[in-house]
Structure formats: structure tokens, C-alpha cells
C-alpha positions as CSV (number, residue, x, y, z in Angstrom):
1,X,13.8,-21.5,18.4
2,X,11.5,-18.6,19.6
3,X,8.2,-18.4,17.7
4,X,6.2,-15.2,17.1
5,X,3.6,-16.2,19.8
6,X,6.4,-16.3,22.4
7,X,7.2,-12.6,21.9
8,X,5.9,-10.0,24.2
9,X,3.1,-9.0,24.3
10,X,2.2,-12.6,23.7
11,X,-1.5,-12.0,23.2
12,X,-0.8,-9.5,20.3
13,X,1.9,-11.7,18.6
14,X,-0.2,-14.8,19.0
15,X,-3.0,-13.3,17.1
16,X,-0.6,-11.9,14.5
17,X,0.9,-15.4,14.1
18,X,-2.6,-16.8,13.5
19,X,-3.4,-14.1,11.0
20,X,-0.2,-14.9,9.0
21,X,-1.5,-18.4,8.5
22,X,-4.6,-17.0,6.7
23,X,-4.3,-15.9,3.1
24,X,-5.7,-12.3,2.9
25,X,-4.8,-10.3,-0.2
26,X,-7.3,-7.6,-1.0
27,X,-10.8,-8.9,-2.0
28,X,-10.0,-12.2,-0.3
29,X,-10.4,-11.5,3.4
30,X,-13.1,-14.1,4.1
31,X,-10.7,-16.3,6.1
32,X,-9.8,-13.4,8.4
33,X,-13.4,-12.4,8.8
34,X,-14.2,-16.0,9.8
35,X,-11.3,-16.0,12.3
36,X,-12.5,-12.7,13.9
37,X,-16.2,-13.8,14.0
38,X,-15.4,-17.2,15.5
39,X,-13.1,-15.5,18.1
40,X,-15.8,-13.0,19.0
41,X,-18.5,-15.6,19.3
42,X,-16.4,-17.6,21.7
43,X,-16.0,-14.5,23.9
44,X,-19.7,-13.8,23.7
45,X,-19.1,-10.4,22.0
46,X,-21.7,-8.8,19.8
47,X,-20.5,-8.8,16.2
48,X,-21.9,-8.2,12.7
49,X,-20.9,-7.8,9.1
50,X,-22.0,-4.6,7.4
51,X,-23.1,-4.4,3.7
52,X,-19.5,-3.5,2.7
53,X,-18.2,-6.7,4.2
54,X,-16.5,-5.0,7.2
55,X,-16.8,-6.8,10.5
56,X,-17.8,-4.8,13.7
57,X,-17.2,-6.2,17.2
58,X,-18.5,-4.6,20.3
59,X,-17.3,-4.9,23.9
60,X,-19.1,-3.2,26.8
61,X,-17.2,-0.8,29.1
62,X,-15.4,-2.1,32.2
63,X,-17.1,-1.4,35.5
64,X,-17.0,2.3,36.4
65,X,-16.3,3.5,32.8
66,X,-19.7,3.2,31.4
67,X,-20.1,7.0,31.1
68,X,-16.8,7.6,29.3
69,X,-16.5,8.4,25.7
70,X,-16.8,5.3,23.5
71,X,-13.7,4.3,21.5
72,X,-13.6,2.9,18.0
73,X,-10.4,0.8,17.3
74,X,-9.9,0.5,13.6
75,X,-7.7,-1.4,11.2
76,X,-7.9,-3.2,7.8
77,X,-7.8,-7.0,7.3
78,X,-6.2,-7.2,3.8
79,X,-2.5,-7.0,2.9
80,X,-0.4,-6.1,-0.1
81,X,0.7,-9.2,-2.0
82,X,4.3,-8.7,-3.2
83,X,7.0,-11.3,-3.5
84,X,10.6,-11.7,-4.7
85,X,11.3,-13.0,-8.2
86,X,12.5,-16.2,-6.7
87,X,9.5,-16.8,-4.5
88,X,6.9,-19.5,-5.4
89,X,4.5,-18.2,-2.8
90,X,0.8,-18.3,-3.7
91,X,-1.0,-15.5,-1.8
92,X,-4.4,-17.1,-2.4
93,X,-3.5,-20.4,-0.7
94,X,-0.2,-20.2,1.2
95,X,0.4,-18.9,4.7
96,X,2.9,-16.1,5.2
97,X,6.2,-17.5,6.5
98,X,6.9,-15.0,9.2
99,X,10.1,-15.3,11.3
100,X,12.2,-13.4,13.8
101,X,15.3,-11.7,12.5
102,X,17.1,-10.1,15.3
103,X,15.0,-7.2,16.6
104,X,12.6,-7.5,13.7
105,X,9.9,-9.8,12.4
106,X,9.9,-10.3,8.7
107,X,8.8,-12.9,6.1
108,X,10.4,-15.4,3.7
109,X,10.3,-13.9,0.2
110,X,7.1,-11.9,0.6
111,X,5.4,-9.0,2.2
112,X,4.9,-9.6,5.9
113,X,1.4,-8.2,6.3
114,X,2.2,-6.3,9.5
115,X,0.4,-3.5,7.5
116,X,-2.2,-3.9,9.0
117,X,-2.1,-7.3,10.6
118,X,-0.4,-5.9,13.7
119,X,-3.2,-3.3,14.1
120,X,-5.9,-6.1,13.8
121,X,-4.0,-8.2,16.3
122,X,-3.9,-5.4,18.9
123,X,-7.6,-4.8,18.5
124,X,-8.3,-8.6,19.1
125,X,-6.0,-8.5,22.1
126,X,-8.1,-5.7,23.6
127,X,-11.3,-7.6,22.9
128,X,-10.1,-10.7,24.8
129,X,-8.5,-8.9,27.7
130,X,-10.0,-9.1,31.2
131,X,-7.6,-6.7,32.9
132,X,-7.6,-3.5,30.8
133,X,-9.8,-0.7,32.0
134,X,-11.7,0.8,29.0
135,X,-14.9,2.5,27.9
136,X,-17.3,0.9,25.5
137,X,-15.3,-0.4,22.6
138,X,-16.3,-0.9,19.0
139,X,-13.7,-2.6,16.8
140,X,-14.0,-1.9,13.0
141,X,-12.1,-4.3,10.8
142,X,-12.4,-3.1,7.2
143,X,-11.9,-4.9,3.9
144,X,-9.9,-3.9,0.8
145,X,-8.0,-1.0,2.1
146,X,-5.0,-1.7,-0.1
147,X,-6.9,-1.8,-3.4
148,X,-9.3,1.0,-3.2
149,X,-10.6,1.4,0.4
150,X,-14.0,0.1,-0.5
151,X,-14.6,-1.0,3.0
152,X,-14.2,2.5,4.3
153,X,-15.8,4.1,1.3
154,X,-19.0,2.0,1.7
155,X,-19.2,2.3,5.5
156,X,-22.7,3.5,6.4
157,X,-23.8,5.9,9.2
158,X,-25.6,4.6,12.2
159,X,-23.4,1.7,13.1
160,X,-21.4,3.2,16.0
161,X,-22.0,5.0,19.3
162,X,-18.4,5.9,20.0
163,X,-16.8,9.4,19.6
164,X,-13.1,8.8,19.3
165,X,-11.4,6.6,16.7
166,X,-7.9,5.1,17.1
167,X,-6.5,3.9,13.7
168,X,-3.6,1.6,14.3
169,X,-2.2,1.7,10.8
170,X,0.9,4.0,10.6
171,X,4.5,2.9,10.5
172,X,6.8,4.9,12.8
173,X,6.5,4.5,16.5
174,X,6.6,7.8,18.4
175,X,4.6,9.6,15.8
176,X,0.9,10.5,15.9
177,X,-0.8,11.2,12.6
178,X,-3.6,13.6,12.3
179,X,-3.9,14.0,8.5
180,X,-3.3,12.2,5.2
181,X,-3.4,12.5,1.5
182,X,-6.5,11.7,-0.6
183,X,-6.2,9.5,-3.7
184,X,-7.4,9.0,-7.2
185,X,-6.8,6.0,-9.5
186,X,-6.6,6.5,-13.3
187,X,-7.0,3.6,-15.7
188,X,-5.9,4.3,-19.3
189,X,-6.7,2.2,-22.3
190,X,-4.0,3.0,-24.9
191,X,-5.0,1.7,-28.4
192,X,-2.4,-0.2,-30.5
193,X,-2.2,-1.8,-33.9
194,X,-0.3,-5.0,-34.5
195,X,1.5,-6.7,-37.3
196,X,2.8,-10.2,-38.1
197,X,6.2,-11.0,-36.6
198,X,8.9,-10.4,-39.3
199,X,10.8,-13.5,-40.5
200,X,14.2,-14.4,-39.2
201,X,13.7,-13.0,-35.7
202,X,14.1,-14.6,-32.2
203,X,11.7,-13.9,-29.3
204,X,13.0,-12.9,-25.8
205,X,11.7,-11.7,-22.5
206,X,13.4,-8.5,-21.5
207,X,13.3,-8.6,-17.7
208,X,13.9,-5.5,-15.6
209,X,14.1,-6.7,-12.0
210,X,15.6,-6.4,-8.4
211,X,14.5,-2.9,-7.8
212,X,13.6,-1.9,-4.3
213,X,10.0,-0.9,-4.9
214,X,8.0,0.2,-1.8
215,X,4.9,2.0,-0.7
216,X,3.8,4.5,-3.4
217,X,2.8,7.0,-0.7
218,X,5.3,6.6,2.2
219,X,8.3,5.9,-0.1
220,X,7.5,8.1,-3.1
221,X,9.9,10.9,-2.0
222,X,12.9,8.5,-1.9
223,X,13.4,8.6,-5.7
224,X,13.3,4.8,-5.9
225,X,13.3,3.6,-9.5
226,X,10.1,2.6,-11.3
227,X,10.5,-0.6,-13.4
228,X,8.0,0.7,-15.9
229,X,9.9,3.9,-16.4
230,X,13.3,2.0,-16.6
231,X,11.8,-0.3,-19.2
232,X,10.4,2.6,-21.3
233,X,13.7,4.4,-21.2
234,X,15.4,1.2,-22.4
235,X,12.9,0.8,-25.3
236,X,13.5,4.4,-26.4
237,X,17.2,3.6,-26.8
238,X,16.4,0.2,-28.4
239,X,14.1,1.7,-31.0
240,X,17.2,3.2,-32.7
241,X,18.2,-0.4,-33.7
242,X,16.8,-1.8,-36.8
243,X,14.9,-5.1,-36.8
244,X,13.8,-4.8,-33.2
245,X,10.1,-5.3,-32.3
246,X,8.0,-5.4,-29.1
247,X,5.1,-7.9,-28.6
248,X,4.0,-6.9,-25.1
249,X,4.9,-4.7,-22.1
250,X,3.9,-5.9,-18.6
251,X,5.1,-4.2,-15.5
252,X,4.1,-3.6,-11.9
253,X,1.4,-5.3,-10.0
254,X,-0.5,-3.0,-7.6
255,X,-1.5,0.7,-7.7
256,X,0.0,1.4,-4.2
257,X,3.4,-0.3,-4.8
258,X,6.3,1.3,-6.7
259,X,6.9,-1.2,-9.5
260,X,9.9,-3.4,-8.8
261,X,9.7,-5.6,-12.0
262,X,8.7,-5.5,-15.6
263,X,8.8,-8.0,-18.5
264,X,8.7,-7.0,-22.1
265,X,8.4,-9.6,-24.9
266,X,10.7,-8.5,-27.8
267,X,11.6,-10.0,-31.2
268,X,15.0,-9.3,-32.6
269,X,16.6,-10.1,-35.9
270,X,19.1,-12.9,-35.6
271,X,22.0,-10.7,-36.8
272,X,21.1,-8.0,-34.2
273,X,20.9,-10.2,-31.1
274,X,24.5,-9.6,-30.0
275,X,24.0,-5.8,-30.6
276,X,20.9,-5.9,-28.4
277,X,22.6,-7.9,-25.6
278,X,25.5,-5.3,-25.7
279,X,22.9,-2.5,-25.4
280,X,21.2,-4.2,-22.5
281,X,24.4,-4.6,-20.6
282,X,25.5,-1.0,-21.2
283,X,22.2,0.5,-20.2
284,X,22.0,-1.6,-17.1
285,X,25.4,-0.2,-16.0
286,X,24.3,3.3,-17.0
287,X,21.0,3.1,-15.1
288,X,22.7,1.7,-12.0
289,X,25.1,4.6,-11.9
290,X,22.2,7.1,-11.8
291,X,20.1,5.3,-9.3
292,X,19.8,5.5,-5.5
293,X,21.8,2.9,-3.5
294,X,18.5,1.1,-2.8
295,X,18.2,0.2,-6.5
296,X,21.8,-0.7,-7.1
297,X,20.9,-4.3,-7.6
298,X,19.0,-3.5,-10.8
299,X,19.1,-6.4,-13.3
300,X,18.3,-6.2,-17.0
301,X,18.3,-9.6,-18.6
302,X,17.4,-11.1,-22.0
303,X,16.0,-14.6,-21.8
304,X,14.8,-16.7,-24.8
305,X,11.1,-17.5,-24.7
306,X,8.3,-19.0,-26.8
307,X,7.8,-17.4,-30.2
308,X,4.8,-15.0,-30.7
309,X,2.7,-14.4,-33.8
310,X,2.1,-10.6,-33.5
311,X,4.1,-7.5,-32.5
312,X,3.1,-3.9,-31.9
313,X,3.3,-1.8,-35.0
314,X,6.3,0.6,-35.1
315,X,3.9,3.6,-35.2
316,X,1.9,2.4,-32.2
317,X,5.0,1.6,-30.2
318,X,6.6,5.0,-30.9
319,X,3.5,6.7,-29.7
320,X,3.3,4.5,-26.6
321,X,6.8,5.0,-25.4
322,X,6.6,8.8,-26.1
323,X,3.5,9.0,-23.9
324,X,5.0,7.0,-21.1
325,X,8.2,9.2,-21.3
326,X,6.0,12.3,-20.8
327,X,3.9,10.8,-18.1
328,X,4.9,12.3,-14.7
329,X,5.9,9.9,-12.0
330,X,7.0,10.6,-8.4
331,X,6.8,13.8,-6.3
332,X,4.8,16.7,-7.9
333,X,4.9,19.2,-5.0
334,X,5.7,19.5,-1.3
335,X,3.5,21.0,1.5
336,X,4.8,24.6,1.9
337,X,4.3,24.7,5.7
338,X,5.8,21.2,6.1
339,X,8.6,21.1,3.5
340,X,9.6,17.5,4.3
341,X,6.1,16.2,3.5
342,X,4.9,15.5,0.0
343,X,1.8,17.3,-1.0
344,X,1.0,15.8,-4.4
345,X,2.5,12.8,-6.3
346,X,1.7,10.0,-8.7
347,X,2.8,6.4,-9.3
348,X,3.0,4.9,-12.8
349,X,1.9,1.7,-11.1
350,X,1.0,-1.0,-13.6
351,X,1.2,-1.7,-17.4
352,X,-0.6,-4.6,-18.9
353,X,-0.7,-5.6,-22.6
354,X,-3.7,-6.9,-24.5
355,X,-4.5,-7.8,-28.1
356,X,-5.5,-4.3,-29.3
357,X,-4.6,-2.0,-26.4
358,X,-2.3,-1.5,-23.4
359,X,-3.8,-0.8,-20.0
360,X,-1.9,1.7,-17.8
361,X,-2.9,2.2,-14.1
362,X,-1.7,5.3,-12.3
363,X,-2.3,6.3,-8.7
364,X,-2.4,10.0,-7.8
365,X,-2.2,11.2,-4.2
366,X,-2.6,14.7,-2.7
367,X,-3.5,16.3,0.6
368,X,-5.1,19.1,-1.4
369,X,-8.2,18.1,-3.3
370,X,-7.8,20.7,-6.1
371,X,-4.2,19.6,-6.6
372,X,-5.3,16.0,-6.8
373,X,-7.8,16.9,-9.5
374,X,-5.3,19.1,-11.3
375,X,-2.7,16.4,-11.7
376,X,-5.3,13.7,-12.5
377,X,-6.7,15.9,-15.3
378,X,-3.3,16.7,-16.7
379,X,-2.4,13.0,-17.0
380,X,-5.8,12.3,-18.6
381,X,-5.2,15.1,-21.1
382,X,-1.7,13.8,-21.9
383,X,-2.9,10.4,-22.9
384,X,-6.0,11.7,-24.7
385,X,-3.6,13.4,-27.1
386,X,-2.6,9.9,-28.2
387,X,-6.3,8.9,-28.6
388,X,-6.2,6.9,-25.4
389,X,-9.2,6.7,-23.1
390,X,-8.7,7.7,-19.4
391,X,-11.2,6.8,-16.7
392,X,-11.1,7.9,-13.1
393,X,-11.8,5.2,-10.4
394,X,-13.4,5.9,-7.1
395,X,-11.3,8.6,-5.5
396,X,-11.1,8.9,-1.7
397,X,-10.8,12.1,0.4
398,X,-7.8,13.2,2.4
399,X,-7.9,13.8,6.2
400,X,-7.7,17.4,7.3
401,X,-5.7,17.9,10.5
402,X,-7.5,19.1,13.6
403,X,-4.7,20.4,15.8
404,X,-7.2,21.5,18.5
405,X,-8.6,18.0,19.0
406,X,-9.0,17.0,22.6
407,X,-8.1,13.4,21.7
408,X,-4.8,14.6,20.2
409,X,-4.0,16.7,23.4
410,X,-4.7,13.8,25.7
411,X,-2.8,11.3,23.5
412,X,0.3,13.5,23.5
413,X,0.1,13.8,27.3
414,X,-0.3,10.1,27.7
415,X,2.7,9.4,25.5
416,X,4.9,11.9,27.3
417,X,3.9,10.3,30.7
418,X,4.6,6.8,29.4
419,X,7.9,7.4,27.6
420,X,9.3,10.7,28.8
421,X,9.1,12.5,25.5
422,X,6.5,14.3,23.3
423,X,5.5,12.4,20.2
424,X,5.8,14.0,16.8
425,X,2.5,15.1,15.3
426,X,2.5,14.5,11.6
427,X,0.6,14.4,8.3
428,X,1.3,11.4,6.1
429,X,1.3,11.3,2.3
430,X,-0.1,7.8,2.2
431,X,-3.9,7.3,2.3
432,X,-5.4,6.4,5.6
433,X,-9.0,5.2,6.1
434,X,-9.5,8.1,8.6
435,X,-10.1,10.5,5.8
436,X,-12.8,8.3,4.2
437,X,-14.4,7.3,7.5
438,X,-14.4,10.9,8.7
439,X,-16.6,11.8,5.7
440,X,-19.3,9.4,7.0
441,X,-18.7,10.2,10.7
442,X,-17.7,13.8,10.7
443,X,-18.0,14.4,14.4
444,X,-15.4,11.8,15.4
445,X,-12.0,12.9,16.6
446,X,-9.3,10.6,15.2
447,X,-5.6,9.8,15.5
448,X,-3.5,7.2,13.8
449,X,-0.4,5.5,15.3
450,X,1.5,2.2,15.1
451,X,4.8,0.4,15.5
452,X,7.8,0.9,13.2
453,X,7.3,-1.0,10.0
454,X,10.0,-0.7,7.4
455,X,9.6,-1.2,3.6
456,X,5.9,-1.9,3.7
457,X,4.4,-3.1,0.4
458,X,7.6,-4.8,-0.5
459,X,9.2,-8.2,0.2
460,X,11.6,-6.4,2.5
461,X,8.8,-5.5,4.9
462,X,9.7,-5.9,8.6
463,X,8.2,-4.9,11.9
464,X,10.2,-3.9,15.0
465,X,9.5,-6.2,17.9
466,X,10.1,-3.7,20.8
467,X,7.9,-1.1,19.2
468,X,4.9,-3.5,19.1
469,X,5.3,-3.7,22.9
470,X,5.5,0.1,23.2
471,X,2.4,0.7,21.1
472,X,0.5,-2.0,23.0
473,X,1.4,-0.2,26.3
474,X,0.4,3.1,24.8
475,X,-3.0,1.8,23.5
476,X,-3.8,0.4,26.9
477,X,-2.9,3.7,28.5
478,X,-5.2,5.7,26.2
479,X,-8.1,3.3,26.9
480,X,-7.7,3.7,30.6
481,X,-7.7,7.5,30.5
482,X,-10.6,8.3,28.1
483,X,-12.7,11.1,29.7
484,X,-16.3,11.0,30.4
485,X,-18.9,12.0,27.8
486,X,-20.0,15.6,27.7
487,X,-23.1,16.2,29.7
488,X,-26.1,17.1,27.4
């Protein structure tokens, strides 16, 4: 059976296979850092870890290219940790079980981590090569891109001599990205009161599952169902039943993933259990009829569970479901000049119950800073009407396109020469580190590209094998044709 390291280009896939063996959810990248540092030391390459925890590796120019513009190759080391309901995978200890499925590489029951493991692998392949002409190269491997971009946000000036940055972190081969959305996280603490569980009730888990999920930037325009919204719509219907109570509501897992699953603990009077089961089945069928095909496997299941002592008071629950119902989710607006590109959106990402409050985490994205602020403030105001506290996390800036960039012009020409067609130049609604890094290094010219990756941030993630070879060819061609520095 063919293994990943036998795929072409073998040097890229070999590093990716090794990276898959190293657990690397956000905030837990030390294993990958050690791998890169040991690899660099064996090659005799200068490397260092900056105060943010990013690792920087430097490789001198090949003979004859010492006077060419320096290149920064950039990618992030962490991955989104999502798995199927059936998977027992532990992202903190277990390797990713990557395998070849026809023309794709995918993983068993989990996210693959090709976002951005493939970009990291390509940078490592450049560093170890001895037959690729290139100018001076500085590889920047950042931490925690998927859960706040802290590696990029905390990057300091003065570490780099290069002038052009190549970000290998987009997901459609044949496209060059020159702009992206900025983001803002909102954390809401919604106060609740509780009461003792009424007598003669049975406790169940109400599980909403088997939704498609996906990337909250790239996939937000697809109208994929949000498990938190589905659950809340269900609770609104269920509140019409007497003798029905909610003990907790927990849904979603990551700010940048559309929630696929949610579990609500409910208590139901013994004589109403059959009515509730009937309602669950009817609503499941009704929801399915109104959902996209991607979400047609929606499951709503009632499973007996351990009894609880407290439930949310009816008054608190009514206010909570009303607020969630009013909370926007999905596309807010589209870019006028690019009508197929989302301008502003939000993702009702995660709901977590606590003893006296419920935490709600929402991710807002926009390519227009004022629109990002507008939507964020409107969500904050909505929840404050219910006496909740809304706090903004560290936002990150968008990346404004520079259509006159010399790097962009040369990159388009190189792609055309290599593949006989002009690449599409695009702006992406997802957040890329380019916007953040550009705030610290404003004179850099930047582009972002990568192989085709489908369903990133979900267990269906897969990476197209042939496209990895094309992007590798393209990256080498860019490095070989970087022009000389401007004469001072």
C-alpha cells in the first residue's frame, strides 16, 4: 500500500507525514517546534524562537542570488481539532491517521491538518533542498493561528531582512489571494438562575449531531446549519410543552468552525416523555426538509443520562432562547464590487453552560473594519438588553489588496508560464495572517496560495494530491525568479 511519503513530491509529503504524527492543536505546538528546530540544527541552519513562540529559520541565498530580494515563506504550525461523534481520537496525544483516498489525502475520523501542515511541509522541503535556486530565505512558522492568531499578533519588528512574503495557507489551487477579512471574537456571559429539579421527571441528553460544519470564514456563505441555532429552535418549540426543563446547553467547540454538534441536558415529566420523543422526531424531519443537502444527515436523538440536581429557571431559559433566536448568524453583507465574496459575517460558535451563567462565543469577520465594529457592537447591545456581559477579545486586522504589487504581477506571469493559464486573483473571507503580519511589516509585498483543500476545519477535510505537486512546482519557480533588490 502506498504511504504518504511515497507520493510526489516525496520531500513535501514526507515532512507532512511526520507532522501528522505530532499532536498540534492550538496552544500545543511544542512537538512541531522541536521537530523544526532539530531539523534545522541538523542542516546547520540558523534558527530562533521569538517571544511569541514562533520559530524562524534562515537559509542563505544560493550562489549568484545574493543580491535578490529576500523571501519570507510563512505558515502556521497548529491545526483545528475536530472529530466525528464516533471517533475516540485524543488530539493532545494521538497522531493523525492520514491515508490516501483516490486522488485525495484525508484522515480517519478527524481533521487532517493540511491546513496548514502542507504549507509547513513545503517550507521545510525548501530549507533542505540543494537544487532549488533561491534568494535569502527566512521561514516563519507561527503558533496559534486557529485560535486567535497570537503568533502573528505578537510578532515583533526587526526579525527579518526579506521584502516579499509567500503565505502558503489558502485552499484552492490556481488562485492567488491578495486580501482577507479581519476578525473579532466576542465572549458573552449570560446570567441564569436555577431551581431544584421537579419530582417525577427523567433526565435525557438531547443530541443534535451529524451536521456538516466547516470553516466559519470559507464556508459561511454555504448556509450550512449551525447546531446551536438548531438546538435553540428546538427548545423554543419544546417550551410549549408543560413539565419540560433544561439543565444545560453545550454546543460547538471552536470559534472558527461552524458548530456540527450540540448536547442539551433536559428533564421531562414521566407522562410527557412520549410527547417529547414525538416532537423530536417531527422537528428532525422538518429541519431536514429545510436544510441544504450537506446537512441532510441531521440527527436529533434523546438518550437517557444521569440525573441532575438543578435546572435553569423558566424565566432565565425563556430569556436565553429569545436572545439566541435574535442573535445573527451567517452572512451579514457581500462586497459590492465582488458580489460572490462575503464582506461581513458572524458565527455563533460555542455555547457552554456553567452553574450561574452560560458562556456564548461568537466570531465576527469583515473585510471592512467599520463593518466589523458595527456588527460586533450590535451583538453586544443585543445581549446587554438581557443583562448579559459582552467582552471583545483581541481582534485582528484585515489585509487590504494591493493590485499594483510587483510580487503579484510576477507571480501571475510565473503561473501562466508554468500552467498555461492566468491564476484568479481573489480576496478571501477567512482570516489570514498576512493582514496581521502586514501591520508589523507594512513595507512587505505579500501573496497567499496553496493546494486545493476541501472541508477544512471539519472531519471531512481532504487535500488534493496532484495540486500539492503543482503548488510545489509553482513555489520553486517563484523562488528562482525573484528580482534583484532596488539599488539605494
